[in-house]
Residue, then its C-alpha position, 0 to 999 in steps of 0.5 A: m359679514s355682520s349679522y342682525k335679528f328681527e321679528g317678522v311675519v311671512i307675507k310673501v314667498r317666491n322661488f329664487s333658485e333650484a333650492d332657495k326661496i325669497i321670503t318677504f317679511f313684514t316687520r315692526e321696525f322697518g316694514k317689508r324686508d326680502l331675504v334669501a332662504k338658502g336650501v329651504k326647498k330641500i326636503k330635509s330643510r329645518k327652516s322650511p316648516f316655519l317659512d310658510l305664509g302667515s308664520i311669525n318668527k324671530i329671524f337671524a340674518a347675515e348681511t351680503k352685498g345682495l339680498d341678506i341671507i336667513s341664517e336661523v329661524e326661531n318660530i313664535y307662532l305657526p298657524k295650524k288650522i289655515s292649511g287645507d281650509l279654503g275659507r281661512t286660506y283665502c282670508l289669510s292670502f287677502v290680508l297678506e296681499v293688502t299688507n304687501k301692497l300698501f306698505q313699503e320697506e324701511e318704514d316703522h309700522r308698529y301699529i300695523y305689525k301688531l294688527l297683522k299678528e292679531t288678525i292672523r291668530l284670529i283667522d286661525k281661530r276662525v272667530a268671525e267672518s267680518i275679520r277681513l272687512i275690519f282689517v281693511l277698515k283699520i288699515l284705511d283709518h290708520n293711513g288717514y283715508l277714512g277721515d273724521l268719524k265724529e264731525c261732519s266734513v261739510c258743516g263741522g257739526d257733530l254726527r249725532k244719533n238719530e240722524l242720517f249720514s253720507f260717506s263720500k267715495i271721493d275723500g272718505d269723509i262722513s257728513h250729514r246727509k243734508c250736507h253731502n256732495e255727489l258720489c256718496l253712500d247714505l248711512s243710517d245711525d246704526e251703520l255709522k255706529l258699527l263703522k266707528s266700533w269696527v274702526k276704533l275697538p281692538i280687532g279682538q273685540a271688534v270681531k265679536i260685535k254681531a250685526p244684521k246682515k243688511i248693516m254689514k252689507k252696507i259697510e261692505d259696500l262702503a269699503i269696496a267703493y272707497w277701495e276701488i276709487n281711492v286705493g285703486y289696485d286689484i287683489k289677486s284672490e281667486k274669489g275677488f275682493t267682495d267674496v273674500i272680504m266678507g267670507r262668502n266662500k264657505s270654509k271647506s277642506v281643499p280636495k286631495 
């Protein structure tokens, strides 16, 4: 029975038997991977503390004819402030569910893996409510859904300052308002500027950008409209996409 190792983020956990669980990891080299954690439900399990959602680990695994088995866990990062905090918990659940549903097994996802690790650390620090929205925009942009944010998708002209723009809810492209087609959301110069900054800057820098609530709400509307029309599946968060993505559920401890 051969063995191997990899680094991965725990994005899903489900029961498998009386003592075991199936852990879904998101990895840099081969996307998602399911492994069995033997005996992890036992109180004395040494692996259990490091296999919670959002933990980042180096995993040593053994190949089997079925699901491979986790033989050893070496923790790299364990979020400490998320457990017991509703705001952080909903945010983390949302980010992990988006990752789990959008990406497949046996695919190289180096950029997404790095983005996911940075996002988990930022959620643990609670640096900004906008982080969920920025994460989604970066995912959509990386997958080619947002189109070109520099040129008008209709006339090919530059998207210059002091103009009015439209965002297509059909194909995600940006155009001059005078060129836009149906099913569009209007954008101001400031709104387009914030969208570009959130998409292009590293997420650690992007979350530090402060913007008026009105502008943030417009970018939120843009992301939600595009998600609903083009991605098309629901996020199972108790608070729903709109509440969780903008952090509208106030951060508080889970009642004992």
